[in-house]
Each structure stands twice: as structure tokens, then as C-alpha cells.
C-alpha positions in Angstrom: -53.4 -54.3 -139.3 -55.6 -53.0 -136.5 -58.7 -54.2 -134.8 -61.6 -52.4 -136.3 -62.7 -51.1 -132.8 -59.2 -49.7 -132.1 -59.1 -48.1 -135.5 -62.5 -46.5 -134.8 -61.2 -45.0 -131.5 -58.0 -43.7 -133.1 -59.8 -41.8 -135.8 -62.7 -40.7 -133.6 -65.5 -42.6 -135.4 -68.2 -44.7 -133.9 -68.1 -48.4 -134.5 -70.8 -48.1 -137.2 -69.0 -45.2 -138.7 -65.8 -47.1 -139.1 -67.7 -50.1 -140.5 -69.2 -47.8 -143.2 -65.8 -46.3 -144.0 -64.0 -49.7 -144.1 -66.8 -51.2 -146.2 -66.2 -48.6 -148.9 -62.4 -49.1 -148.7 -62.9 -52.8 -149.0 -65.1 -52.4 -152.1 -62.3 -50.2 -153.6 -59.8 -52.9 -152.9 -57.8 -51.0 -150.3 -58.7 -52.9 -147.2 -59.4 -56.6 -146.3 -61.3 -58.0 -143.2 -59.0 -60.4 -141.4 -60.5 -62.6 -138.7 -58.6 -63.2 -135.5 -57.5 -66.8 -135.1 -57.8 -66.7 -131.3 -61.1 -64.8 -131.0 -63.9 -65.1 -133.5 -65.5 -61.9 -132.2 -62.4 -59.9 -133.4 -62.0 -58.6 -136.9 -59.0 -56.8 -138.1 -58.7 -54.2 -140.9 -55.6 -54.8 -143.0 -54.3 -52.8 -145.9 -54.0 -54.6 -149.2 -51.1 -54.0 -151.5 -53.3 -51.5 -153.4 -54.2 -49.8 -150.1 -50.5 -49.5 -149.1 -49.7 -48.0 -152.6 -52.6 -45.5 -152.2 -51.4 -44.6 -148.7 -47.8 -43.9 -149.9 -49.1 -41.7 -152.7 -51.5 -39.8 -150.5 -48.8 -39.4 -147.8 -46.4 -37.8 -150.1 -48.9 -35.2 -151.4 -50.3 -34.6 -147.9 -46.9 -34.1 -146.3 -45.9 -31.8 -149.2 -49.0 -29.7 -148.6 -48.4 -29.6 -144.8 -44.7 -28.7 -145.4 -45.7 -25.8 -147.8 -48.3 -24.5 -145.3 -45.8 -24.3 -142.5 -43.0 -22.9 -144.7 -45.4 -20.2 -145.9 -46.1 -19.0 -142.4 -42.8 -19.5 -140.5 -39.2 -18.7 -141.1 -36.6 -21.5 -141.2 -35.3 -20.3 -137.8 -38.8 -20.5 -136.3 -39.4 -24.0 -137.7 -36.1 -25.1 -136.2 -37.1 -23.7 -132.8 -40.5 -25.4 -133.1 -38.9 -28.7 -134.0 -36.5 -28.5 -131.0 -39.4 -27.8 -128.7 -41.6 -30.6 -130.0 -38.7 -33.0 -129.8 -39.0 -32.7 -126.0 -42.5 -34.2 -125.9 -42.9 -37.8 -124.8 -42.9 -40.2 -127.7 -41.2 -37.7 -130.1 -38.3 -39.9 -130.8 -37.1 -40.8 -134.3 -38.7 -44.3 -134.0 -42.1 -42.6 -134.4 -41.2 -40.5 -137.4 -43.5 -40.8 -140.3 -41.5 -40.4 -143.4 -42.8 -41.5 -146.8 -40.7 -43.7 -149.0 
């Protein structure tokens, strides 16, 4: 669950752009609007169960496509070197790994 304004910033959309996007996702049953109990001006976007299922499905196919793209262009040794180099970057720890279920 994220504030709609934070979600807009993280995906590089304007507030009106994220509203249009989320309205469509809400109509499809993937997202709900959740008001903030402490501040009536704040509205959160929260994935529904259907939205979480759709995200898991999309993540698997997306990651498979990305994996195939990298494997088609780099050797296993090059990929190991790249992974080692990227692991040095701030925030690259295993706690941030995005691994589909």
C-alpha cells in the first residue's frame, strides 16, 4: 500500500496520470482506494487479492523475459561478474531482492 502521490513519483507519472492509471486498475478490480485514518487528505492505493495474483503472474513472465534477454547477450561468466559488481552498490543486499513466488 502506497500513498497515491508517492506511487506517482516512483513511476514518474503526474498526479493526474497516476489517478487515471489507478482508476482503470480499480475498475478492473486490481486496486482499492484506502483512506488514511489520520489525515483525510491522504488516499492510499492498495492491491486487492486479484491485483496481487495478477502481479505475481506478470512478474514471473516479465522476469523470465528479462532473464532470457540477458542470457542471450552475455556469457554465464560475464553475468557472474556483473552480479558481483552490482552487489557492491548501496541497497543491493538480499533484503531488497525481488523474487517471484
